[in-house]
C-alpha positions, 0 to 999 in steps of 0.5 A: 442501498444498505444491506440487511444485516444477519448474525453470524449465528445464521450463516455458521454452525460451530464444527471442529468436533472431529480429531485427527488421531492417527489420519495423516491429513495437510497440517493448517495454520492461520497467518494474520496476512495470507488466512489459513495456509498449508504449513508445507507451503508457507515454512517449507516443512512441519512445524506441528508437534510430532503428536497430532492426534488431538488437532481438529479435523478442518472440511473444505469450505469450513472456517477456522478462527485463531486469536487475537480475532481482532487482528484478522486471524482466521481464514476459509479452508478451501483447498482440501476435503480435510486438513488438520488445525491446532485445538485451540482453534475454533471451527465453523461450517456454513448453514447453507453454501448456497447463499454465501460466497465464500471469498466475500465472506472471509474478506468481510470478516478479516476487514478492519470494520470487522476486526472493530466490531471484534474489538468492541466485543472482546473480554479480558484486560491483557491486549492480546490475550483478550478474547470473544466468546463463542456466543457474542461471536455468533450475535454478531451482525455483517452486512450480507447481501444477496449472493450476486452482490457478494460476488460483485464486491469481492471481484471488484476488491479482488481487482484493485488487490491485484493492481496493489500487487503489481505497484509492489511487484515494480517496486521490488524490481526496481530495489532488486535491480539497484541491490545487484548494481551496489554489489556489482560496483562495490561487492558486498560491505561486510565482506569487504572482498574489493578492499575498499577502507573501511571504518564506521558510519560515524567516521563519514557522517555526523549523528543528529539527536532525534528528539527525547519527547513525544510531541504533545500538540501538533500545530504543522510546519517541520514534518514529525516523522517516525518509523512507519513514515519512511519509503524504505530505500527511497526518499521520505518527504514528510509524514503519512498522516500530514502531521508536523511541529511549529518552532516552538513545539520542537523546542518542547521535544529537545530535538534538532531538526534533520536537514534535508539529504540526510540519512534515516535509520530504524533502530528498533523493532525493524532494523535497518530500514533506511531512508533519504530526508527529502526535506527538513524534518524531525525524528522521534528516538526510534529513528538514527540520523546521519548527515553524510560528509562530502567524501560520501554520497546520500544514495551510497551511504543509506545503500551501505547501511541496508546491507549491513543489517545482519551486523546490526541484528547480532549487536542489537539488544534483545528486549521486547524488541530488537534495539540498537543504541547510540554506539551500535548505529555509529559503529557500523562498517562502512566501506569508502570506494571512490567518490567518482564510483559513488556518484556513478551509483548515486546517478542511477538511483536518481534515475531509478527514483524518477519511476519509483516515486510515481509508482509508490504514489500510485500504490499509495493511491491505490491503497487509498482507493481500496479502503474506500471502495471496502468501506463503501461496499460493506456499507451498501453504497457502491453501485454494483450494477457496473461491476461484472460477476464472474462466475454467474451466467449471464441470464442470471446477472442481468445487462450489466453497464460498464465503460471499457477502456477503448470503448465505442462511446468514447471512441466515436464520442466528439470532443471540439476543442476550442481554437486558440487566438494565439497558438504560438504565445501559448507554445512559448509562453508557459503562462498562457500554455497553462491558460490554453490547458485549462480552457481546454480541460473545461471544455473537455469535461464539460462536453462528456457530461457524465461520460467517465473519461481517463486523463490519458484520454484528455490528453491525447485530445490535446496532442491530436488538436496541436497537430491539426492545428499546427501539422508542420510544428512539432508540438508535444506536451511538456512536464509542466502541462502534466503537472497543470492537469494533475493539479487540475484534476486534484482540485476538482476531485476536492471541490467535488465537481469530478469523481473517481472511480475503479472500472472493474473491466477496464483494469483502471481508474476513471474521472467522472463529471459532477453535473452541478 
């Protein structure tokens, strides 16, 4: 169902008329990423002016709006009975807290949908100085479902955000592990306390000139990669948008193709982001590229550059954004330990990548899922009957039909995988094995009907069936089997015979067959 829209004027009243005066209250600031925060927590110190007598008081559960609003610079004050904020901020209070779930409202007001709405009404010629009048702000209509559904939407999106945070933490831990190993083996490249031979990056690598012009068209072919596409301390395969250039378009931008296994370095803005190319590609002028010589391993070279970020910022031109020219990039100090020690580190990096790359893909999938759920939730297109509502009494909420990860429904459901005419051939022949798994996949999906399932459940069913058919043989699923199952799932999602969704109760993504 689509939610009834309400103008903010029916939800909010202006507040913020009280000033701090001589009161000693917590000083709060608004951030784009975290909303309203305590300066003492965020900055570990007070950064407000010494005289805060003119600061506005934001009472608990009041909304504080900063600027630019179209970047989501706003947040509810939910931490203290009263705090103070800059007099430049606007403050609003809820007319009726009983029908509003504050986390839902803040989530929507900071969403991409709301930011687009603000941008469409803002006035002014300079981008970051454009503003939204109070009257226009109150006239904005937002989706405002019943309280119970507000809570469910917030709960569902929060669950996915929790999984995203877990993936990011896992990736950070893997990066920290390799940074620690690098320091243990080689020491700090800037101090070079182990006394390795030390020259510059260009002494151990060839510089590759990026494209000189911005492409006018993207017909596909060699990936066109910009700074936002790089996998930091990882392998960059393609652009996130999947765009690429034909040979003719590469000629137009007057670029050399950066070959696979080159090391990329950002030289504008966020300096020192490094990555290795997983394929041939073309890069823009904000990226510097090195083709590493045989005396260096690419992984060692990449991490050595990362540890030189202090040098980069010290030597960059301080214009609107920090900028390193070609000379500064090529002159980055570079140590040269023995090649066998570099190879030892490279092998450790590759082993970690076997964990890191699936984790990165999982993160990308979760972020895509979160974006899709947000869009559907705020449009009223989600079936919320399966989402639990924490904080609401059971008698108010009504029954919720949820299929958790290990539910009795799945445990007791009899799924019969058919016999194979020649299971030993399937074990020995890759083609026959793929055919057998495809046959079992279709049988599995057909017998489940509309019951949600996990890919892991199917894998377990296959392994069990193999053990039943051949108790004396150790027939295990291999890497190629998993790749085939993964490809089958993606094809089924693409052609619409499967759909995927997030099971909030079980904290997992599940699949469901679409009946013809």
